[in-house]
N, C-alpha and C positions, 0 to 999 in steps of 0.2 A: 495515435498513441496507444499503451496499454497499460492494463489496471489488475494486477496481481492483489493475491488474497493470501492473509494468514492467520491464522491463530489468534484470538483475544483481542478479536477485529482490527487487526493491522491491514492496512491496504498500500500499495505500493502503485505510484503513477509515473508511468514516464510524460512528460510535458516539459514545454518552454519557459523556463523563465529569464527574463532582460533577455533576451537572444542567444540564450546557452540551453541546452538540455540540462536538464533535471530528473531525478528519482526522489519524488516529494513522498516520504514516510508518515502514513496517519496513523493514530489510532482511535476505536471509537469508544469513549468514557460516558457513560452516563448516557447512550443517546447522544451525543455530539461526538462530531471528530474534529481532533484535536491535533497538530501540527507537532510530530516528534522531530524530522531534520529533512532539509533539503540536502541531498547527496549528489554528489558530479558522475558518481559511479557506482556500481554493483559493490565495491568491497566497501566503502561506504555503509552503503544498505547494508551488509552483513553486520558492521559491528549493532545493528538496532533490532536484527531478527535475523532468526534460522535461514537462510536461502532455501534451503531442501524446503522448506514445509510452506512455500508459498507455491502458489496454482493461479492459471490465467482466470481471470473473472469472465463468467457468464451469471445467467439468471439460476440456475443450478449450482452454484459454486458460491454465490451470494447468499444463495439461503442457506447454504451449509454452514456458511462460517457464521452466518448469523448477521451479516450485515442488513445495514437500514435500505430500505427500495427494493428489498429482493422479491 
């Protein structure tokens, strides 16, 4: 699937939960990843994060956004 990164430790991951597609929004807080929401669609994700600030994850972007494991 895919992972998108945003400022302030936001990460959005496309995955499957209980046989349904899901967009999981998490935030890095104090070095730990905390669940913000499991969203059914992009509209729901937009309630938690500015979609225009998301970028596709790669090692350079992970480092730029300060994500663990960069």
